[in-house]
Steps between C-alpha positions, in 0.01 A plus 500: 500500500683779684763401757382576856695771678767390747410456864721724721794296629446613859172304511677169446312206352223491765315808619164632613274705279525806732882480486490489121258792477723708729794413272313642201375176343162547336200281578489400134860376522411301811235314296751393232532128432870483583413555867342241724253565780531206742318698768264793483689825537833353393694448180802288407734465207536125422847365581591212265660180622703276269505170692269214405509355853134499612589550868728795420229655282239447772724665759573788261127558445438491877771759565358726228148477647637578847694800372190623320293477817772665710468810281139554612513328841395657833763678707571202723471153349698185433467192286405198709372140493532324162639807325778539755583129491517508120721811501745319726490196272359270769383184319123498465274253315352607167145523637619773739726685254223501237300759697630827354345729762750697705494462878537844658526559873432818694544573874221403738242777522532596134266401219652232275498588131200387301554492128508255213805275509578567868432304819525727804610397851523671839824413678579528870875444464682742277844354435604569143788459263569676174499275194577656161424837657158391626377437858444130572422318824781310668561159331409302813169687522429435131564127552258488795239704310478246217481200736122469472528466120753215499510135595731390780762368254484816288550711811801292606655540153447877524638497855819318397544760228481773763794356697693358203877461508585784261359849562222397743206736527430441868573304815300233679452734796346769279275244332384365836411853609311564175313169527378585851386844385319377187125555505429218255704191436695537823447140621605359162806728491603383846459137393708562188781651704547165675617362165682802354874435469757778450783460252320359197586594142179458302125428531536159325750403771233571761237316295732197487546504877124519555433215256738276695363597841137473390592160357592377846879527472731664755563867435825555308748762619518836324843652439721216622857542373684183401875462557714200409846444642507864605402636156179680406273288280181706480176607663209300357151646497386232744690228682445185700825524690525160669415316176717734289224581252511835319184625330544764231226684309589545133321785324513540122803728528706207623492327162439791262820678605803288396724650770246426775442149362874428505532638852215276616680192367815587694297580811322165486831314458639673810200391707527143379874487574416613853260208535178693445210395280354787293129504412401754238153655512339667199167674444341182352609303808340761725178454305508127589571512874425131564781391269742748655414388854545136399840574345625678811349241737679220316828691518457555873440129554802402290729735690346461846757530776511191717 
């Protein structure tokens, strides 16, 4: 089988058919099997990915589909709704991520795109950011746009992620504004904001907090820094300050990485020397919320301040 001729470098790995024809690529070459056609009128050269991480592969495939659409997109467009949220990495449940259609927004007054694999939207507000060279709605807007697809708890988890401690995507003020402007899901988004807490480090940390609160326990403090005799001890994921109870979520990386595992042991010893009780939460414990709530409730009773 003859080797297909090289695609001109100036076209990159995603391009429209008209661009390729103007660059001298024949129609026969554009039908070759080494090129993909995610959308009518466009072509892409597959970009391999080496990781076996299913989430990384899913995100890679999403980016490639977005780049392929951008090559044949209308003059003024942006990725919105679920697509925008996924591009930002906002945590979404599998049932939402499983829909592979791209959400594409256009300004009010223009006709949304209608083609296979695309869900078009008219948008009144036109605040965009550039992500990987592509136009995407503002993160706060994306969060509000997906509100109608999520449960209250899922929306709170996504909201905490937006205002996380490291590299936050947004602010509470921006999210409040987006929630009030949302056409659908606005009431749910506004309800979720009452329970969004800035400064978290991971979605499981938020899930842990919600399990405890939904279980009837007082809300633990996010981001409380513990000192003992003037020395820094640590900042637990969640804390009951008066009772000196630190709650730490332990993902698989905490015991698979020897250095992290050793650091966790020393960290726990420091808390205990300072008079704090440490409760570790794992994914299996989150899947059995009644047991976790009982464990924390018993600890609160044991350490209740007179």
